[in-house]
C-alpha positions as MATLAB code, in Angstrom:
seq = 'XXXXXXXXXXXXXXXXXXXXXXXXXXXXXXXXXXXXXXXXXXXXXXXXXXXXXXXXXXXXXXXXXXXXXXXXXXXXXXXXXXXXXXXXXXXXXXXXXXXXXXXXXXXXXXXXXX';
ca = [
    -134.784  -67.077   40.725;
    -135.869  -63.559   40.422;
    -133.281  -62.601   42.915;
    -130.706  -64.507   40.956;
    -131.723  -62.617   37.845;
    -131.476  -59.326   39.700;
    -128.033  -60.229   40.938;
    -127.018  -61.500   37.547;
    -128.421  -58.533   35.722;
    -126.806  -56.172   38.183;
    -123.428  -57.686   37.460;
    -123.988  -57.725   33.731;
    -124.794  -54.094   33.370;
    -122.454  -52.385   31.055;
    -119.668  -50.670   32.800;
    -119.208  -47.204   31.401;
    -116.022  -46.880   29.430;
    -113.724  -44.312   30.911;
    -111.550  -42.750   28.315;
    -107.978  -42.188   29.320;
    -106.858  -38.618   29.640;
    -104.093  -38.069   27.118;
    -100.688  -37.534   28.655;
     -99.380  -34.125   27.794;
     -95.620  -34.049   27.703;
     -94.055  -30.929   29.087;
     -92.177  -28.761   26.670;
     -88.579  -28.614   27.845;
     -87.466  -25.236   29.107;
     -84.628  -23.905   27.006;
     -82.360  -21.662   29.005;
     -80.680  -18.833   27.207;
     -76.971  -19.197   26.762;
     -75.294  -16.322   28.566;
     -73.330  -13.974   26.367;
     -69.674  -14.093   27.250;
     -67.839  -10.910   26.495;
     -64.329  -11.243   25.195;
     -61.640  -10.306   27.649;
     -59.291   -7.860   26.027;
     -55.812   -9.250   25.557;
     -53.292   -7.267   27.488;
     -49.844   -7.651   26.102;
     -47.177   -7.796   28.737;
     -44.265   -5.566   28.102;
     -40.997   -7.413   28.244;
     -38.592   -6.503   30.982;
     -35.451   -4.867   29.715;
     -32.248   -5.413   31.629;
     -28.694   -4.247   31.214;
     -25.576   -6.396   31.461;
     -23.407   -5.173   34.353;
     -19.942   -6.718   34.416;
     -16.433   -5.353   34.827;
     -15.548   -3.405   31.682;
     -12.675   -5.723   30.790;
     -14.893   -8.834   30.838;
     -17.647  -10.219   28.632;
     -20.765  -12.113   29.729;
     -21.359  -15.476   28.063;
     -24.814  -16.018   26.564;
     -25.326  -19.767   26.877;
     -27.524  -22.266   25.059;
     -28.695  -23.915   28.314;
     -28.763  -22.529   31.871;
     -25.569  -24.288   32.961;
     -21.983  -23.117   33.298;
     -20.870  -25.747   30.780;
     -23.601  -24.880   28.231;
     -22.459  -23.941   24.738;
     -21.624  -20.243   24.341;
     -23.887  -18.543   21.785;
     -22.406  -15.050   22.109;
     -20.271  -12.859   24.368;
     -22.078   -9.756   25.637;
     -20.328   -6.476   26.363;
     -20.888   -4.466   29.527;
     -24.089   -2.347   29.360;
     -25.630   -4.467   26.563;
     -29.429   -4.233   26.719;
     -31.249   -7.577   26.747;
     -34.926   -8.550   26.848;
     -35.641  -10.816   29.821;
     -37.974  -13.611   28.732;
     -37.946  -15.675   31.929;
     -36.247  -15.443   35.297;
     -35.066  -18.438   37.267;
     -33.334  -18.446   40.621;
     -29.810  -18.309   39.126;
     -30.284  -17.895   35.376;
     -32.408  -15.638   33.179;
     -33.521  -16.471   29.669;
     -32.880  -13.431   27.486;
     -33.209  -12.261   23.908;
     -30.561   -9.989   22.465;
     -29.501   -8.600   19.073;
     -26.097   -9.963   18.059;
     -24.648   -8.940   14.683;
     -28.123   -8.107   13.319;
     -29.776  -11.359   14.472;
     -31.919  -12.043   17.518;
     -30.347  -14.677   19.754;
     -32.130  -16.314   22.698;
     -30.057  -17.842   25.471;
     -29.278  -17.827   29.161;
     -27.130  -15.571   31.340;
     -26.364  -15.598   35.042;
     -29.070  -13.489   36.697;
     -26.594  -11.771   39.021;
     -25.060   -9.912   36.043;
     -28.299   -8.187   35.033;
     -29.728   -4.940   36.339;
     -32.995   -3.274   35.417;
     -32.437   -1.288   32.265;
];
């Protein structure tokens, strides 16, 4: 019985309490936001072109880039126009007509660099 008591007492000894180590959460790393420098705005200069047609003719400034588009104005030879956009056959231009700015289309082949 003594041996039983030894065995029993050996198993009944208090087990030391092990305290848990507290979990330390990592502090998140905050990366600096890179400084973005503003890109300077470079204004494009508009291309200036000159109407080149026979002196007895006038060039039709049209509402749409088609031969049957409504005519907005008739341009004289050597009229200076601002080219806004160039297509394969037509150019979109801006021109002063009777004190007002008019935007329309002309056949590209009738323009030369001004």
